[in-house]
MIDO-10485 format. One line per 10 residues: number of its first residue (from 1); their letters; for each residue x, y, z of C-alpha. Coordinates in steps of 0.2 Angstrom, whole numbers, plus 5000, padded with zeros to 4 digits. Example, Ala and Ser with C-alpha at 12.3 -4.5 7.8 and 13.67 -1.06 7.14 Angstrom:
2
1> as> 5062/4978/5039; 5068/4995/5036 $
***
This chain:
513
1> msdqpnlpws> 5131/5792/6231; 5124/5808/6238; 5106/5812/6237; 5110/5830/6231; 5107/5829/6212; 5110/5847/6207; 5127/5850/6199; 5125/5865/6188; 5139/5861/6175; 5139/5842/6174 $
11> dlvkvsatel> 5129/5826/6177; 5130/5817/6194; 5132/5800/6186; 5150/5795/6187; 5156/5813/6187; 5168/5809/6201; 5179/5798/6189; 5178/5810/6175; 5192/5821/6180; 5204/5807/6185 $
21> llltggehld> 5201/5798/6168; 5206/5815/6160; 5221/5817/6170; 5228/5800/6169; 5224/5797/6151; 5232/5780/6149; 5249/5772/6148; 5266/5780/6145; 5271/5781/6127; 5289/5778/6130 $
31> kpdaqswvtl> 5287/5767/6145; 5271/5757/6145; 5276/5747/6160; 5281/5762/6171; 5270/5764/6187; 5259/5779/6190; 5249/5782/6206; 5236/5795/6210; 5234/5800/6228; 5217/5801/6236 $
41> atkpktgdlr> 5214/5810/6252; 5200/5814/6264; 5203/5829/6276; 5204/5825/6295; 5189/5830/6305; 5200/5832/6321; 5211/5845/6314; 5226/5834/6317; 5236/5832/6301; 5241/5814/6306 $
51> dwnlaalpvh> 5223/5809/6303; 5223/5812/6285; 5215/5797/6276; 5227/5793/6261; 5227/5780/6248; 5235/5777/6231; 5226/5772/6215; 5237/5762/6202; 5231/5771/6187; 5245/5762/6176 $
61> kgnqylpnfi> 5234/5747/6177; 5221/5755/6166; 5212/5739/6160; 5210/5732/6177; 5206/5748/6188; 5198/5761/6176; 5185/5767/6175; 5173/5757/6186; 5184/5753/6200; 5189/5772/6202 $
71> egvldtvlde> 5171/5776/6203; 5168/5763/6216; 5182/5770/6227; 5177/5788/6225; 5159/5784/6229; 5164/5781/6247; 5171/5799/6250; 5160/5810/6239; 5150/5816/6255; 5165/5824/6263 $
81> dsynslqcmy> 5180/5835/6259; 5190/5823/6248; 5204/5827/6236; 5215/5819/6222; 5232/5823/6216; 5234/5832/6199; 5250/5823/6194; 5255/5805/6196; 5268/5798/6208; 5280/5785/6203 $
91> raaslgpdnp> 5276/5773/6217; 5264/5770/6232; 5270/5771/6250; 5275/5757/6260; 5267/5754/6277; 5277/5753/6292; 5285/5762/6307; 5296/5773/6296; 5282/5782/6288; 5266/5782/6299 $
101> qythskelak> 5260/5798/6290; 5256/5787/6275; 5245/5774/6284; 5227/5774/6280; 5214/5768/6293; 5197/5773/6288; 5186/5770/6273; 5199/5769/6260; 5208/5755/6269; 5193/5744/6268 $
111> ilgpdgkrlr> 5192/5744/6249; 5199/5729/6240; 5205/5730/6222; 5202/5717/6208; 5217/5708/6214; 5209/5705/6231; 5221/5716/6240; 5217/5732/6249; 5222/5749/6243; 5240/5754/6245 $
121> aayrdsegia> 5245/5769/6256; 5248/5785/6247; 5265/5793/6243; 5265/5811/6239; 5280/5822/6236; 5286/5835/6223; 5302/5825/6221; 5292/5809/6217; 5282/5815/6201; 5282/5802/6188 $
131> rlnccyvdid> 5270/5810/6175; 5265/5828/6173; 5246/5827/6169; 5242/5846/6168; 5245/5864/6171; 5232/5874/6180; 5228/5890/6189; 5218/5891/6205; 5208/5907/6205; 5201/5913/6222 $
141> yydlglspgn> 5190/5927/6214; 5179/5928/6230; 5194/5936/6239; 5193/5951/6228; 5174/5952/6227; 5173/5946/6209; 5161/5933/6202; 5165/5917/6191; 5158/5927/6176; 5172/5940/6178 $
151> vigqiydlqn> 5185/5926/6178; 5177/5917/6163; 5176/5933/6153; 5195/5937/6157; 5199/5919/6150; 5189/5923/6134; 5198/5940/6132; 5215/5932/6134; 5211/5919/6121; 5205/5932/6108 $
161> egkmpppsyl> 5221/5942/6111; 5231/5927/6107; 5240/5927/6124; 5233/5911/6130; 5227/5894/6123; 5210/5888/6129; 5209/5878/6145; 5204/5860/6143; 5191/5861/6156; 5185/5873/6170 $
171> kdsgqglwav> 5181/5867/6188; 5171/5875/6201; 5178/5869/6218; 5164/5876/6228; 5171/5893/6231; 5185/5895/6218; 5188/5892/6200; 5201/5881/6192; 5207/5882/6174; 5216/5866/6169 $
181> wllgieprsy> 5226/5863/6153; 5228/5844/6150; 5245/5838/6145; 5248/5825/6132; 5254/5808/6138; 5272/5814/6142; 5286/5802/6146; 5292/5801/6163; 5296/5818/6170; 5314/5824/6173 $
191> eehkaqwrai> 5321/5840/6181; 5320/5850/6164; 5302/5845/6163; 5298/5851/6180; 5307/5868/6177; 5297/5870/6161; 5281/5867/6171; 5286/5879/6185; 5289/5893/6171; 5271/5889/6164 $
201> qaqlhcmfsn> 5263/5890/6181; 5272/5906/6185; 5266/5914/6169; 5248/5908/6172; 5249/5915/6190; 5254/5932/6183; 5240/5932/6170; 5227/5929/6184; 5235/5938/6199; 5222/5952/6197 $
211> agsdpqsssd> 5208/5940/6198; 5214/5931/6214; 5226/5917/6208; 5233/5907/6222; 5253/5909/6222; 5256/5894/6233; 5245/5883/6222; 5254/5888/6206; 5271/5882/6212; 5266/5865/6220 $
221> larltritgs> 5270/5850/6210; 5261/5838/6222; 5245/5849/6224; 5229/5841/6228; 5212/5847/6221; 5194/5843/6227; 5187/5827/6219; 5174/5832/6206; 5157/5828/6214; 5163/5829/6232 $
231> kntkcdrran> 5156/5840/6245; 5164/5856/6250; 5159/5858/6268; 5164/5876/6270; 5151/5882/6258; 5140/5866/6258; 5142/5865/6239; 5149/5851/6227; 5164/5853/6216; 5159/5852/6197 $
241> mvifardneg> 5167/5854/6180; 5163/5858/6162; 5173/5853/6147; 5179/5869/6140; 5189/5865/6124; 5188/5850/6112; 5199/5844/6097; 5192/5840/6080; 5187/5822/6086; 5177/5829/6100 $
251> qpiryrlnel> 5189/5824/6114; 5196/5837/6127; 5210/5846/6120; 5228/5841/6126; 5244/5851/6125; 5262/5846/6124; 5273/5854/6137; 5284/5863/6125; 5269/5869/6114; 5260/5876/6129 $
261> aeslgcriak> 5275/5885/6135; 5279/5893/6118; 5261/5899/6116; 5262/5907/6134; 5279/5915/6129; 5289/5906/6143; 5299/5893/6134; 5315/5889/6143; 5331/5887/6132; 5340/5871/6132 $
271> rvktdplikl> 5356/5870/6141; 5372/5872/6132; 5384/5858/6133; 5398/5862/6145; 5416/5859/6139; 5421/5842/6145; 5437/5848/6153; 5428/5861/6163; 5415/5848/6168; 5429/5837/6173 $
281> aksaksvkgq> 5437/5850/6184; 5421/5854/6192; 5417/5836/6195; 5435/5834/6203; 5432/5849/6214; 5415/5842/6220; 5422/5825/6223; 5436/5833/6234; 5423/5842/6244; 5412/5827/6247 $
291> ihrwkwdelr> 5427/5817/6253; 5431/5830/6266; 5412/5831/6271; 5411/5813/6275; 5428/5813/6284; 5421/5827/6296; 5404/5817/6298; 5414/5802/6303; 5423/5812/6316; 5407/5820/6322 $
301> fwslvekirk> 5398/5803/6324; 5412/5795/6335; 5413/5811/6345; 5394/5810/6348; 5395/5792/6353; 5411/5791/6363; 5413/5808/6370; 5396/5816/6372; 5383/5802/6374; 5395/5787/6379 $
311> ripegsrnah> 5380/5775/6378; 5368/5771/6365; 5351/5767/6372; 5338/5755/6366; 5327/5762/6352; 5341/5772/6344; 5353/5757/6340; 5346/5754/6322; 5348/5773/6318; 5366/5773/6324 $
321> cfiigailrh> 5370/5758/6313; 5362/5766/6298; 5371/5783/6300; 5388/5775/6302; 5385/5763/6287; 5380/5778/6276; 5395/5787/6281; 5407/5772/6277; 5398/5770/6261; 5404/5787/6255 $
331> rhevpailde> 5421/5786/6263; 5428/5770/6256; 5425/5764/6238; 5437/5749/6238; 5426/5733/6244; 5440/5725/6254; 5443/5741/6264; 5425/5744/6266; 5422/5727/6274; 5437/5730/6286 $
341> eihaaadrlf> 5430/5747/6291; 5412/5740/6293; 5418/5726/6305; 5429/5739/6315; 5415/5751/6316; 5403/5737/6322; 5414/5731/6336; 5417/5749/6341; 5399/5753/6341; 5393/5737/6349 $
351> rrmaqskers> 5403/5741/6365; 5393/5757/6368; 5376/5749/6366; 5365/5747/6381; 5358/5729/6383; 5341/5726/6392; 5341/5712/6405; 5322/5709/6403; 5323/5704/6385; 5327/5686/6380 $
361> erytlamvik> 5334/5691/6363; 5350/5701/6365; 5357/5713/6352; 5372/5703/6345; 5388/5709/6336; 5382/5700/6321; 5366/5710/6320; 5376/5726/6321; 5387/5721/6307; 5372/5716/6297 $
371> eiqaaakgkk> 5363/5732/6299; 5379/5743/6295; 5382/5732/6279; 5364/5735/6274; 5366/5754/6274; 5384/5753/6267; 5381/5741/6253; 5362/5742/6250; 5356/5747/6233; 5348/5764/6239 $
381> rgskiparki> 5350/5764/6258; 5361/5777/6264; 5365/5784/6246; 5357/5801/6250; 5359/5807/6267; 5360/5826/6271; 5365/5833/6288; 5347/5836/6292; 5342/5818/6290; 5357/5813/6301 $
391> anrlkltthe> 5352/5825/6315; 5334/5818/6314; 5339/5800/6314; 5351/5802/6329; 5338/5814/6338; 5352/5827/6340; 5349/5840/6354; 5354/5858/6352; 5367/5856/6366; 5374/5841/6357 $
401> aemlrdlhqt> 5375/5850/6340; 5384/5865/6348; 5396/5854/6356; 5400/5845/6340; 5402/5862/6331; 5415/5867/6344; 5424/5851/6344; 5426/5850/6325; 5427/5868/6318; 5428/5869/6299 $
411> tskgtwppaq> 5431/5883/6288; 5415/5879/6279; 5397/5880/6285; 5394/5862/6285; 5389/5855/6302; 5375/5845/6310; 5360/5855/6315; 5349/5850/6329; 5335/5838/6326; 5318/5844/6320 $
421> gqpemaprmd> 5308/5852/6334; 5324/5857/6344; 5329/5875/6347; 5341/5883/6335; 5360/5884/6339; 5367/5899/6347; 5378/5908/6334; 5396/5903/6333; 5409/5916/6338; 5413/5925/6322 $
431> rayrksvilk> 5430/5931/6317; 5428/5949/6323; 5423/5943/6341; 5438/5931/6342; 5450/5945/6336; 5444/5957/6349; 5446/5944/6363; 5463/5940/6358; 5469/5958/6356; 5462/5962/6374 $
441> wmvskgfqvl> 5471/5947/6381; 5487/5951/6373; 5487/5969/6380; 5482/5963/6397; 5497/5951/6397; 5509/5963/6389; 5512/5952/6374; 5513/5966/6361; 5531/5962/6357; 5536/5946/6365 $
451> ppsrelaeii> 5536/5930/6365; 5539/5925/6347; 5523/5923/6337; 5524/5904/6335; 5526/5902/6354; 5512/5914/6358; 5500/5905/6346; 5502/5889/6357; 5499/5899/6373; 5483/5906/6365 $
461> rdqlgmkvsh> 5477/5889/6361; 5481/5882/6378; 5474/5897/6388; 5460/5903/6377; 5455/5888/6367; 5457/5897/6351; 5467/5892/6336; 5476/5906/6328; 5491/5906/6316; 5508/5915/6319 $
471> etinqyrkel> 5505/5926/6303; 5488/5932/6311; 5497/5936/6327; 5510/5947/6318; 5496/5956/6310; 5488/5959/6327; 5504/5966/6334; 5506/5978/6319; 5488/5985/6324; 5493/5986/6342 $
481> kppqpppemi> 5508/5998/6339; 5503/6016/6339; 5505/6024/6322; 5519/6036/6319; 5515/6053/6312; 5522/6057/6295; 5538/6068/6295; 5530/6083/6288; 5518/6084/6303; 5531/6084/6317 $
491> qatiaftdpa> 5533/6101/6324; 5550/6104/6333; 5553/6118/6345; 5571/6125/6345; 5576/6138/6358; 5588/6152/6351; 5599/6163/6363; 5605/6180/6359; 5624/6182/6364; 5622/6201/6367 $
501> apqetkgtes> 5608/6199/6379; 5613/6200/6397; 5612/6183/6406; 5601/6183/6422; 5607/6174/6437; 5597/6164/6449; 5600/6177/6463; 5595/6192/6452; 5579/6182/6447; 5575/6179/6465 $
511> qns> 5578/6197/6470; 5566/6203/6456; 5553/6192/6461 $
***
């Protein structure tokens, strides 16, 4: 524990565990066995984000881990910039080569829990929230030249005016001020709960925007906050807190999500049930779109492997097996057909794989089949795989992405982007540009009238490499013909001759001249 005893609002003894105990609160009401993990983190001293020291605390094991174990864990990080997540995650991270960013390698990795095992690595993602523990507002009052007293006075005023319920506690992070509204032990969070939470956060940000509310902090579900009692090295002060509002039993006050939203005037109306027939029609349309999407993805995959790359180097063979397995998973629902397609794809892929002569263990066809089956039939593997993930797994270069886009042109915008870190693709030739190219070419060749449109479409495809329908060619030909002026605008000149007038001959005209 640090030698600095002066925390102006709270005692130093076990102050670091106080906030985590308030946030986690206990077991789920509806699902007491559901897992909940709080992320702990220490800021890297090197400036490299990969050096974050992360670990996960299993707060669902309250009787085994809380509160003494949490205090023992936090005791090792109080003298540096250290943080904890405000919400709970539904799992910890699994260590391994697939997610090296979650590994922990410093103090937190050496701590053993009551079960004798070291702390798990931390998983922190807004999509992986298991429980919503609180709503909050992070007020950087110093950016506007204000003091903490100005902010606390504004909180009192908003309470007295009935615009805001009292926060459960206030927290001084060393420079800024946090106001936190603890939530009741809510059931596992769903999308509607997250939408309600974001609406509350937006309302709180609006209320305190004139005092320096941080907009990024207000919308981040996976936000970290400084551990109470830890040292803020920027200002050489320690984070501390004070309980602001208590209930009739003397405990920090807690709110239900709906109650807090209603008191702030930002409750979201429940969704109206959709007509089953309309829902069925939308579902059928979505399924049809997905079928076409995976059909195009399969064509792109084999074009990449067999036409562009032609060989699969070592180090990327597992990625290729995973991608084709995920594609086949969505392409074929009948088990017998899926098995047949897996073996055909494995044989086709195996012929393209480079084999190292230096290794004693060779990559066999059976291994390829096994890896494709894991992605195609595994419980969760390959079930959600967007185009960006495909590109990252296959390490798609910008040139390869552009070639695939040109080889498999679709009417939709769906294509594979370059892998993360690669330059963006050059824009595709739009319709207006293609039209101008075809029109100029038709004029230069004298094809305004002949040959027939269907025959001309084939010529354009062969010579320009562009697909165009015969109906479009007919429209282009109409535009190439010069427009005829309307009849009333035509001015005709008619020469009248007078029979009584003498007729001049050519000889007379020449003599006069």
